[in-house]
N, C-alpha and C positions, 0 to 999 in steps of 0.2 A: 717528505719524512713519513715513514711507515708508523702506524699506530703503536706497534710494539716498541719502537725506539723511543717514542714519547713516554710510554709507560715505564720503560726502564729508567729514563732520565728522571721521571717523577719519583720513582722509588728511591733513587740515589739521593735526590734532593731532600726527600723525606728523612732519610738517614742522617744527612749532614745537619739539618736543622735540629733533629733530636740530639745529636752528638754535641753540638755547640750549646744547646740549651742546658744539657746536663753539666757542662763545664762551669756554668754560673749558678746552677741550682744549689749546689752544696760542695763541700770539700772534695777534691779529687782523691779517690781511693786507689788502691793498688790495681784493681780491675779496670778502672777507667783509664789509668795510665797505660796499662798493657794494651787495652783496646785502641787507645790513641796511637800507640807505637805501631800496632798492626795495621792501622788504616791510613797512615800518612801517605803511603804510595797511592791509595785509592783517591785521596784528595788531590794529590799531585797530578795523577792521570786526568782527573776531572778538569784541572786547571790548564791542561796542555793546550787546548784550543783557544782559550781566552788570554792566557798568560797575564793574569791580573797580578800586579806586583805586590800588593799588600797580602794577598793570599799566599803567594810564593814566599814572601818574607816570613809570614807566620809559620808555614810548614817547615821551612829550613831552621828557624829558631827553635821550634818545638823538637825537630829531629836532633839537633845538636844537644839540647838540654837533656832529652831522654837517653841519648847515647852515652852521655857522661855520668849518668846516675849510677851509683854503686849498686843500688837495688831500688825497685819501684816502691817497696815497702818503706824504705827510709825517705825517699822523695815524697811519698804521700804524707808522712808525718810532718815534713818541712812545709808542704803546701797547705796542710790543715791549719797551721799557725798563720801562714800568709793569708789564707782566705779569711780567717777570723779578723786579722788586723786590717785587711783591705775593706771588707764588706760588712763586718759585724760590729765595727767600732769598739773593739775590746781594749784598745790602748789609747793613751792621750794623743790628741791631735798634733802636739809638737814633737812626737816621736815617730809616728807613722802617718803617711798621707792616706786619708780615707777616700774611698770611692763609693758613691751612692748609685746602685744599679737600677734606678727608677726613672722613668720618663718624666714624671712630674717635677723631680728635682731639677732637671735640666731645662724644662720648657715652661714651667709655671712662673708667673711674675715674681713671686717671692721665693722661688727655689725650694718649695716644700713638698713633702710626700702627700699622697691622698688628695690630689687636686683634680681639676676637670679632666686632665689627660687620663687619669685612672678611670673616671666615670665613662669616658668615651670608649676606651678599649673594652670595658665591661659590656657595653651595648653591642659591640661587634662580636664578642664571644657569645653573648646570648643569642644573637641572630643565627648562629650556627649550632646552637644548643651545646656549646662547649663552656666549661668552667674550670675552676681551680679546685683541687682537692682540699678537703678540710685540714689535712695535715700540713699544707703549705700556708705559713702564717704571714708571708710578706704581701705587700700591696700587689694588685693584679697587673700593674704596669712595670713590674720587674722585668729585666731583660730576659731572664730565663723563661718567663711566661709568654712574652711576646714571640720569642723564637719557637716555643712549643706550639703556640697558636698557628704559626705558619706551617709547622710540621703537620699539624692536624688537618689543615686545609689541603696539604699535599695528599694525605690519606684519602680525603673526600674526592679529590681530582682522580686519583688512581681508581677508586671504586666506580666513579662515573665512566671512566674509559673502559673498564671491564664490562660495564653494562651497555656500552655503546652509546652513551648519552653525551654527545659532544657539546650540545647546548649547555647542559649543566656544568660540564668541565670548564667551558669558557666563562660561565657566570662565576664559578668559584675562583678561577684564575684572576678575574677582574677584581674580586674582593681581596685576593692576595695582593694584587698591585696597589689597590686603594689603601690597604692597611700599611703597606710599606711607605707610600707617599705621605700619608697623614700622620704616621707615627714613627716606625722604626728608622726610616731614612732621615728623619729630622733630628735624631739624637744619638744614633749609634756611634757616629764619628766623635761626638763629644765624650761619650763614655770611653771610647777607645783612646782618645787623647789622654784622658786622666789615668787610664791603666798603663799606658806607655810611660807616663811620667812617674807613676808610683812603683812600677815593677820593670824598669828598663831591662830589656833582654832576658826577662824571666818568663815563667810559665804563663802569667796572665797578660804579659805583653804579646807573647806568641798567640794566645787565644784571641786577644783583641784584633791583631792583624788578620787572623784567619776569619774572624767574624765580619770585620769591615769589608774584607776582600770578597768573601762569599756573598754577602748581602748585595754588594754592588753588581757582581756578576749575575746573581739570581734575578735582580730587578730587570736587567736587560733581557734575560732569558724569558721571564714571564711575559714581558711586554711583546716580545717577538712571537711567542706562542699564541697569545691572544689574537694578534693580527693574522697569524698563519691559519688558525682554526676558523676565524671569522671569514676568511677568504676561501673556505672550503678545502684547506690543505694545499693551496696553490702557492 
């Protein structure tokens, strides 16, 4: 594999992580929906070689939903309410199923926020001198932040490749893989399960399928690239 191919793949993965993170960060606005619509073919092309079924399902569900919308402005208003009810707990539990987008809720013994999982991811963020802006008021083990962290690692990998520092690129890729193994891969399917239940065939079900599928594909890709680069590109 030529270095520029690896760089292009890194830039694309950077974009996908950023795009998925934005979907959970806050309500989907008209611009995000338009960008989503314009980039579904890119995601579909990316999935051509892997044919990951969850990713395919998410892309097609999202494509159908967006194609049926009278306008992205109206859909954004609808999704703003859905985001608030799903993630922000603005309606009674017996009316809408709530989904908690925090690793701690799924993995801590008492299913509470701000537990050891949050402390662990903070340590990893600090290792790469990355943090969460003051404007973001949610715990740092929020799904949007964990995806954004992997996006930032991809930026660092790309920079290392531009500088010709393959050892540093491998080191960052290993950190990427470690973070996925110790955190994201342990709970993203649980979050996805709850989103599929709460918003069956809707926007967040599609986003969940896309997230679970991409994360699965990307873990395999990162593992393969670590082995490839450690073997001197053989």
